[in-house]
C-alpha positions as CSV (number, residue, x, y, z in Angstrom):
1,M,5.4,12.4,-4.4
2,L,1.8,11.1,-4.0
3,F,-0.2,9.8,-1.0
4,R,-3.3,8.1,-2.2
5,S,-5.2,6.6,0.7
6,G,-8.9,6.9,0.4
7,V,-11.0,9.1,2.7
8,P,-13.5,7.9,5.3
9,L,-17.3,8.4,4.5
10,L,-18.1,12.1,4.4
11,Q,-20.6,12.9,7.1
12,A,-21.3,16.5,5.9
13,C,-20.4,18.7,3.1
14,G,-19.4,21.7,5.0
15,G,-19.3,24.7,2.6
16,S,-20.8,22.8,-0.4
17,D,-24.1,24.3,-1.5
18,T,-24.7,21.6,-4.1
19,N,-26.2,18.1,-4.1
20,G,-26.2,15.0,-6.1
21,S,-29.2,16.0,-8.2
22,Q,-27.2,18.6,-10.2
23,G,-27.3,17.9,-13.9
24,P,-24.6,18.3,-16.5
25,I,-24.0,21.5,-18.3
26,A,-25.8,22.0,-21.7
27,D,-24.3,21.1,-25.0
28,G,-22.5,23.6,-27.2
29,L,-21.6,26.3,-24.7
30,E,-18.7,28.6,-25.3
31,P,-15.7,28.3,-22.9
32,E,-15.4,30.8,-20.1
33,A,-12.6,33.3,-20.0
34,G,-10.9,31.6,-17.0
35,P,-8.8,31.3,-15.1
36,L,-9.2,27.6,-14.9
37,R,-8.4,26.5,-11.3
38,I,-7.3,22.9,-10.6
39,I,-6.2,21.0,-7.6
40,N,-3.6,18.3,-7.8
41,Y,-0.8,16.5,-6.1
42,P,2.6,18.3,-6.5
43,D,4.5,17.5,-9.7
44,Y,1.7,15.4,-11.1
45,I,1.3,17.3,-14.4
46,N,3.8,18.4,-16.9
47,P,4.1,22.2,-16.7
48,D,4.6,22.3,-20.5
49,V,1.2,20.6,-20.9
50,I,-0.4,23.3,-18.7
51,A,1.3,26.0,-20.9
52,D,0.1,24.3,-24.0
53,F,-3.5,24.4,-22.7
54,E,-3.2,28.0,-21.8
55,A,-1.9,28.9,-25.3
56,K,-4.6,26.9,-27.1
57,Y,-7.5,28.5,-25.2
58,G,-6.0,31.9,-24.3
59,V,-6.5,31.4,-20.6
60,T,-4.4,31.1,-17.5
61,V,-4.4,28.0,-15.2
62,E,-4.0,28.1,-11.5
63,V,-2.8,25.0,-9.7
64,T,-3.4,24.4,-6.0
65,S,-1.4,21.5,-4.5
66,F,-2.5,19.0,-1.9
67,D,-0.5,16.2,-0.2
68,T,-3.1,13.7,0.6
69,D,-6.5,12.7,-0.8
70,T,-8.0,13.3,2.6
71,E,-6.7,16.8,2.7
72,A,-8.2,17.6,-0.7
73,T,-11.6,16.2,0.2
74,T,-11.7,18.0,3.6
75,K,-10.8,21.3,2.1
76,L,-13.2,21.0,-0.8
77,A,-16.1,20.0,1.5
78,S,-15.4,22.9,3.9
79,G,-15.1,25.4,1.2
80,A,-11.5,26.2,2.1
81,I,-10.5,25.5,-1.6
82,K,-12.6,26.5,-4.6
83,A,-11.6,24.9,-7.9
84,D,-12.9,23.8,-11.3
85,V,-11.1,20.5,-11.7
86,H,-10.2,17.8,-9.2
87,H,-7.2,16.5,-11.0
88,S,-6.3,13.3,-9.1
89,M,-9.0,11.6,-7.1
90,V,-8.3,8.1,-5.7
91,T,-10.9,5.5,-6.7
92,Q,-12.0,4.7,-3.1
93,S,-13.1,8.3,-2.7
94,V,-15.0,8.9,-5.9
95,S,-18.4,7.5,-4.6
96,N,-18.1,9.6,-1.5
97,L,-17.4,12.7,-3.5
98,I,-20.4,12.1,-5.7
99,A,-22.7,11.3,-2.7
100,A,-21.6,14.5,-1.0
101,G,-22.5,16.6,-4.0
102,L,-18.9,17.7,-4.6
103,L,-18.7,16.6,-8.2
104,Q,-21.0,17.5,-11.1
105,P,-21.9,15.0,-13.8
106,L,-20.0,15.3,-17.0
107,N,-21.4,16.2,-20.5
108,H,-19.6,13.8,-22.8
109,S,-20.3,15.8,-25.8
110,Y,-17.3,17.9,-24.8
111,L,-15.1,14.9,-24.3
112,T,-14.4,14.0,-27.9
113,N,-11.1,12.2,-26.9
114,F,-12.8,9.8,-24.4
115,G,-12.6,7.1,-27.0
116,N,-8.8,7.1,-26.5
117,V,-9.0,5.6,-22.9
118,I,-8.5,1.9,-22.1
119,P,-12.0,0.3,-22.6
120,T,-12.4,-0.8,-19.0
121,F,-12.6,2.9,-17.9
122,N,-15.7,3.3,-20.1
123,D,-17.6,1.8,-17.1
124,P,-15.3,1.7,-14.0
125,W,-16.5,0.1,-10.9
126,Y,-16.2,3.3,-8.9
127,D,-18.2,5.5,-11.5
128,K,-20.6,3.5,-13.5
129,G,-20.8,4.7,-17.1
130,A,-18.0,7.2,-16.4
131,A,-20.7,9.7,-15.5
132,Y,-18.6,11.9,-13.2
133,T,-15.0,11.1,-13.9
134,V,-12.4,10.5,-16.6
135,P,-9.3,8.4,-15.9
136,Y,-5.9,10.1,-15.5
137,M,-3.0,7.8,-14.5
138,F,-2.9,4.1,-13.6
139,F,-0.4,1.9,-11.8
140,G,0.1,-1.4,-10.1
141,T,1.6,-2.4,-6.7
142,G,4.5,-4.7,-6.5
143,I,8.2,-4.9,-5.5
144,G,10.8,-2.5,-6.7
145,Y,14.4,-3.6,-6.1
146,R,18.1,-3.3,-7.1
147,T,19.0,-6.0,-9.6
148,D,22.7,-5.5,-8.8
149,R,22.1,-6.6,-5.3
150,I,19.2,-9.1,-5.6
151,D,18.9,-11.7,-8.3
152,P,15.7,-11.2,-10.3
153,A,15.2,-14.9,-10.4
154,D,15.0,-14.9,-6.5
155,I,12.3,-12.3,-6.6
156,E,10.3,-14.2,-9.2
157,T,10.6,-17.4,-7.0
158,Q,9.8,-15.7,-3.6
159,G,7.2,-13.1,-4.6
160,W,6.1,-11.1,-1.5
161,D,8.2,-13.3,0.7
162,A,11.3,-11.5,-0.7
163,L,10.5,-8.6,1.6
164,W,10.6,-10.8,4.6
165,N,13.6,-12.7,3.4
166,A,15.7,-9.6,2.8
167,T,17.6,-9.8,6.2
168,A,20.9,-9.1,4.5
169,F,19.5,-5.6,3.7
170,K,18.3,-4.6,7.1
171,G,17.4,-0.9,7.1
172,Q,17.2,-1.0,3.4
173,V,13.7,-2.4,3.0
174,S,10.5,-0.3,2.8
175,V,6.8,-0.7,2.6
176,L,4.3,1.9,1.4
177,D,3.0,4.5,3.9
178,D,-0.5,3.6,2.9
179,V,-2.8,1.7,5.2
180,R,-4.9,0.0,2.4
181,E,-2.0,-0.9,0.2
182,T,0.3,-2.3,2.8
183,I,-2.2,-4.3,4.8
184,A,-3.5,-5.7,1.5
185,M,0.0,-6.7,0.5
186,A,0.3,-8.7,3.7
187,L,-3.1,-10.3,3.1
188,L,-1.9,-11.4,-0.3
189,R,1.3,-12.7,1.1
190,N,-0.8,-14.7,3.6
191,G,-2.9,-16.2,0.8
192,V,-6.0,-14.1,1.4
193,G,-7.4,-13.0,-2.0
194,D,-9.9,-10.5,-0.7
195,V,-8.0,-7.2,-0.3
196,N,-11.1,-5.6,1.1
197,T,-11.7,-8.1,3.8
198,T,-13.6,-7.2,7.0
199,D,-12.6,-10.4,8.7
200,S,-10.8,-9.3,11.9
201,S,-8.8,-12.6,12.1
202,Q,-7.4,-12.0,8.6
203,I,-6.5,-8.4,9.5
204,D,-4.8,-9.6,12.7
205,A,-2.8,-12.1,10.8
206,A,-1.7,-9.5,8.3
207,L,-0.7,-7.2,11.2
208,A,1.4,-10.1,12.8
209,S,3.2,-10.6,9.4
210,L,3.9,-6.9,9.1
211,L,5.3,-6.7,12.6
212,E,7.8,-9.4,11.7
213,L,9.3,-6.9,9.2
214,V,10.0,-4.5,12.0
215,D,12.2,-7.0,13.8
216,S,13.7,-8.8,10.9
217,V,14.6,-6.0,8.4
218,N,14.0,-2.8,10.3
219,V,11.4,-1.9,7.7
220,K,10.9,1.6,6.6
221,V,7.4,3.0,6.0
222,N,7.4,5.7,3.4
223,I,6.4,6.6,-0.2
224,E,9.9,7.4,-1.3
225,G,10.8,4.3,-3.4
226,Y,10.8,6.4,-6.5
227,K,14.1,8.0,-5.3
228,D,15.4,5.7,-2.6
229,I,15.7,2.7,-4.9
230,P,17.6,4.4,-7.8
231,E,19.7,6.3,-5.3
232,G,20.6,3.1,-3.6
233,T,19.4,3.8,0.0
234,T,16.7,1.2,-0.4
235,T,17.4,-2.2,-1.9
236,I,13.9,-3.6,-2.0
237,A,10.6,-2.0,-1.6
238,H,6.8,-2.6,-1.7
239,T,6.0,0.2,-4.1
240,W,4.0,1.4,-7.1
241,S,5.0,0.6,-10.6
242,G,5.0,4.2,-11.6
243,D,7.7,4.9,-9.0
244,L,10.2,2.7,-10.9
245,L,9.5,4.6,-14.1
246,T,9.9,7.9,-12.4
247,G,13.1,6.7,-10.7
248,A,14.6,5.5,-13.9
249,A,13.9,8.9,-15.6
250,G,15.1,11.2,-12.9
251,Y,16.8,9.8,-9.8
252,L,19.5,7.5,-11.0
253,P,23.0,8.8,-10.2
254,E,24.8,10.0,-13.2
255,G,26.4,7.1,-15.1
256,T,24.2,4.5,-13.5
257,D,22.5,2.2,-16.0
258,P,18.7,1.8,-15.6
259,S,19.2,-2.0,-15.7
260,V,20.0,-1.8,-12.0
261,L,16.2,-1.3,-11.4
262,G,13.8,-4.2,-11.3
263,F,10.0,-4.5,-10.7
264,W,8.0,-7.6,-9.9
265,H,4.3,-7.9,-9.6
266,P,2.0,-10.9,-8.9
267,P,-0.2,-12.5,-11.6
268,A,-3.0,-10.4,-13.0
269,D,-5.8,-11.8,-10.8
270,K,-3.7,-11.0,-7.6
271,Y,-2.3,-7.7,-8.9
272,I,-3.7,-4.5,-7.3
273,I,-4.3,-2.0,-10.0
274,T,-5.2,1.6,-9.1
275,N,-5.9,4.7,-11.1
276,D,-6.4,8.4,-10.3
277,S,-9.3,10.2,-11.9
278,M,-10.2,13.7,-13.0
279,G,-13.5,15.3,-12.4
280,I,-15.3,18.7,-12.3
281,L,-16.3,20.2,-9.0
282,A,-20.0,20.9,-8.5
283,N,-19.4,24.6,-7.7
284,A,-16.9,25.1,-10.7
285,E,-17.1,28.6,-12.0
286,H,-15.7,27.6,-15.4
287,P,-17.3,24.2,-16.2
288,V,-17.0,24.4,-20.0
289,L,-13.3,25.2,-19.8
290,A,-13.0,22.4,-17.3
291,H,-14.5,19.9,-19.8
292,L,-12.1,21.2,-22.4
293,Y,-9.2,20.6,-20.0
294,L,-10.2,17.1,-19.3
295,N,-10.6,16.4,-23.0
296,F,-7.2,18.0,-23.7
297,L,-5.5,15.5,-21.2
298,L,-7.1,12.6,-23.1
299,D,-5.6,13.6,-26.4
300,N,-3.0,10.9,-27.4
301,A,-0.2,13.3,-28.1
302,V,-0.8,15.4,-25.0
303,A,-1.0,12.3,-22.8
304,E,2.4,11.1,-24.3
305,K,3.9,14.5,-23.5
306,N,2.6,14.4,-20.0
307,F,3.9,10.9,-19.5
308,S,7.3,11.8,-20.7
309,W,7.6,14.2,-17.7
310,V,5.4,12.7,-14.9
311,G,6.5,9.0,-15.4
312,Y,3.1,7.5,-14.4
313,L,1.3,5.8,-17.3
314,P,-1.9,7.6,-18.6
315,C,-5.0,5.5,-19.1
316,I,-4.7,5.8,-22.8
317,S,-4.8,2.8,-25.1
318,S,-2.2,3.9,-27.5
319,L,0.4,4.3,-24.8
320,D,1.0,0.6,-24.2
321,A,4.3,-1.1,-23.1
322,D,5.4,-1.7,-26.7
323,Y,4.9,2.0,-27.7
324,V,6.5,3.6,-24.7
325,I,9.5,1.2,-24.8
326,D,10.0,1.6,-28.5
327,A,9.8,5.4,-28.2
328,G,12.6,5.3,-25.6
329,Y,10.7,6.4,-22.6
330,V,11.1,3.2,-20.6
331,P,14.0,0.7,-20.7
332,E,13.0,-2.9,-21.7
333,N,14.0,-4.2,-18.3
334,L,11.1,-2.2,-16.7
335,R,8.4,-3.6,-19.0
336,S,7.0,-5.3,-15.9
337,A,6.4,-1.8,-14.5
338,L,3.9,-1.0,-17.3
339,P,0.5,-2.4,-16.4
340,T,-1.5,-3.7,-19.4
341,A,-5.2,-3.2,-20.4
342,D,-5.7,-6.8,-19.4
343,D,-4.2,-6.1,-15.9
344,V,-6.8,-3.3,-15.6
345,A,-9.6,-5.6,-16.6
346,S,-8.7,-8.6,-14.4
347,G,-6.7,-7.0,-11.5
348,L,-7.7,-6.4,-7.9
349,S,-9.0,-3.1,-6.7
350,L,-9.1,-1.5,-3.3
351,R,-12.8,-0.7,-2.6
352,P,-14.3,1.7,-0.1
353,L,-14.8,0.3,3.4
354,D,-17.6,1.0,5.8
355,P,-16.8,2.9,9.0
356,D,-16.5,-0.3,11.1
357,A,-14.1,-1.9,8.7
358,T,-12.2,1.3,8.3
359,A,-11.6,1.4,12.0
360,L,-10.5,-2.2,12.0
361,W,-7.9,-1.5,9.3
362,D,-6.8,1.8,10.9
363,T,-6.3,0.2,14.3
364,A,-4.1,-2.5,12.8
365,W,-2.1,0.2,10.9
366,S,-1.6,2.3,14.0
367,T,-0.2,-0.8,15.8
368,F,2.2,-1.6,12.9
369,T,3.5,1.9,12.5
370,T,4.2,2.4,16.2
371,G,6.0,-0.9,16.2
372,G,3.4,-2.9,18.2
């Protein structure tokens, strides 16, 4: 699945021969013959959606996969990968990619479907005015668990403490293998509302809390809740909302009812909401076709078809919880795993850190993942 941690500030662009002064392409250009080249996480686009785009525009699409956001940025900056579309940028990295000249500004005249997106993404904090990016999928961070082993009422009462209290499930508890997400979760559990803090005492306290999980529940650190919770090897996990949706769709053993899956998240003002974004590379050889691809993914019907396979929720207003539940994509008991437009507007976001703060967080993370 996906590993989303943001990258450190780029110090140089390596093989990039562009800069931030590049303007958008002109209006009314004909699309290139292709092929359209995109880079993306594995299994993060419905192959049938790719085939539909190829059929509509008479082109081929070539997909290069990457496993981490850092890998993608490093290879783009060095010139090791050349592509037209960066399919899934994490929000913490967008400003760095823009500053490094790796993205080109968009011409919104080609993006006739942009009005379908959730309004907050018209002017996101990471890309003012949506000048360089369009949103792809969004998700929240909470607790996924097995309702046949843990009473949902207990999760509601305990919140984040439920992970620390799961001593009966030693070896079946996990936290995300993501420095920002997991330290931020410990901060929230400790009552710290700033999930981008640079206060070393708060980071140290979060580290101490996480180390307690090593001893008390033999905590696992991974990004496999999407399969481990439905398969039953994990009982309770700090995980992304989309992983419960993916798990319900494809990883429950045959005959297992989706009602065994539960998801809890904190109130909206303490709920970390993240999205992945799509953009066009500054050195794209097929920029018109790339704009048409972004616009294609923002079509309501295309986004729905993509959601039906990927499992993560597109940033499209029409695909709200009521719609996807009524359409049978998501069971009612996982309504909580479907973030709302209000969650996007009022939730917390993980912002870029300066190099000193990044080092502070990374040092704490290294201590935690090596067991202290």
